[in-house]
C-alpha positions as semicolon CSV with decimal commas, in nm:
position;residue;x (nm);y (nm);z (nm)
1;X;-0,752;-0,061;-0,491
2;X;-1,000;0,204;-0,457
3;X;-1,104;0,139;-0,092
4;X;-0,787;0,151;0,036
5;X;-0,754;0,461;-0,034
6;X;-1,062;0,617;0,147
7;X;-0,974;0,419;0,467
8;X;-0,898;0,686;0,769
9;X;-0,590;0,585;0,852
10;X;-0,351;0,759;1,102
11;X;-0,032;0,977;0,975
12;X;0,174;0,974;1,246
13;X;0,325;0,737;1,553
14;X;0,052;0,451;1,722
15;X;0,155;0,229;1,999
16;X;0,008;-0,104;1,874
17;X;-0,155;-0,346;2,162
18;X;0,135;-0,597;2,095
19;X;-0,088;-0,915;2,308
20;X;-0,422;-0,771;2,093
21;X;-0,213;-0,790;1,730
22;X;-0,110;-1,191;1,820
23;X;-0,507;-1,314;1,949
24;X;-0,654;-1,395;1,632
25;X;-0,329;-1,670;1,526
26;X;-0,261;-1,637;1,875
27;X;0,151;-1,603;1,784
28;X;0,251;-1,210;1,793
29;X;0,568;-1,356;1,537
30;X;0,249;-1,523;1,292
31;X;0,040;-1,227;1,312
32;X;0,383;-0,957;1,192
33;X;0,427;-1,295;0,924
34;X;0,052;-1,195;0,810
35;X;0,075;-0,831;0,766
36;X;0,370;-0,827;0,613
37;X;0,294;-1,009;0,360
38;X;-0,036;-0,823;0,284
39;X;0,159;-0,550;0,320
40;X;0,352;-0,650;0,079
41;X;0,063;-0,769;-0,150
42;X;-0,081;-0,355;-0,126
43;X;0,264;-0,235;-0,205
44;X;0,257;-0,446;-0,539
45;X;-0,109;-0,353;-0,630
46;X;0,027;0,026;-0,552
47;X;0,233;0,007;-0,789
48;X;0,122;-0,128;-1,095
49;X;-0,236;0,135;-1,030
50;X;0,074;0,397;-1,035
51;X;0,254;0,240;-1,250
52;X;-0,102;0,174;-1,535
53;X;-0,140;0,525;-1,454
54;X;0,188;0,724;-1,527
55;X;0,231;0,482;-1,800
56;X;-0,054;0,692;-2,015
57;X;0,125;0,971;-2,026
58;X;0,513;0,816;-2,174
59;X;0,524;0,910;-2,519
60;X;0,698;0,702;-2,834
61;X;0,842;1,033;-2,890
62;X;1,190;0,919;-2,720
63;X;1,353;1,268;-2,818
64;X;1,135;1,479;-2,562
65;X;1,369;1,682;-2,326
66;X;1,350;1,659;-2,005
67;X;1,234;1,965;-1,911
68;X;0,950;1,847;-2,138
69;X;0,904;1,591;-1,920
70;X;0,920;1,685;-1,573
71;X;0,638;1,980;-1,728
72;X;0,329;1,739;-1,727
73;X;0,111;1,869;-1,398
74;X;-0,119;1,544;-1,469
75;X;0,168;1,311;-1,365
76;X;0,328;1,524;-1,096
77;X;-0,075;1,551;-0,936
78;X;-0,103;1,206;-0,952
79;X;0,203;1,095;-0,798
80;X;0,133;1,354;-0,507
81;X;-0,185;1,196;-0,483
82;X;0,014;0,829;-0,442
83;X;0,250;0,962;-0,191
84;X;-0,031;1,119;0,046
85;X;-0,172;0,741;0,083
86;X;-0,068;0,560;0,374
87;X;0,214;0,356;0,399
88;X;0,099;-0,061;0,265
89;X;0,205;-0,218;0,564
90;X;-0,064;0,049;0,783
91;X;-0,341;-0,033;0,527
92;X;-0,232;-0,382;0,641
93;X;-0,222;-0,367;0,975
94;X;-0,621;-0,191;0,989
95;X;-0,731;-0,483;0,761
96;X;-0,513;-0,724;1,027
97;X;-0,666;-0,555;1,272
98;X;-1,043;-0,500;1,163
99;X;-1,052;-0,886;1,089
100;X;-1,072;-0,849;0,692
101;X;-0,741;-1,083;0,611
102;X;-0,795;-1,441;0,491
103;X;-0,509;-1,655;0,630
104;X;-0,486;-2,042;0,710
105;X;-0,171;-2,239;0,886
106;X;-0,103;-2,555;0,635
107;X;-0,083;-2,826;0,866
108;X;0,263;-3,078;0,832
């Protein structure tokens, strides 16, 4: 997931050419479904990565006060870093446009 953090993705609204998005599959709805599935995968990877990093800060002592929990600066910095990352949907769209997503159509 480290390579996803270095992708240059605009953080503002960008108009997309629907015809260009539908070219790889021939159908805009298939393209959107592929992008949505990849976005879910990216979101799950980011969530697991963040959970693993924040798990290091959990203590065995349940009697911690609320103030002690919020005072951990490293934990706050990690959370802020992940908040600044591009949204999974934007990452998936960029991957789809660059041809980095593999999919196959199951024929009946």
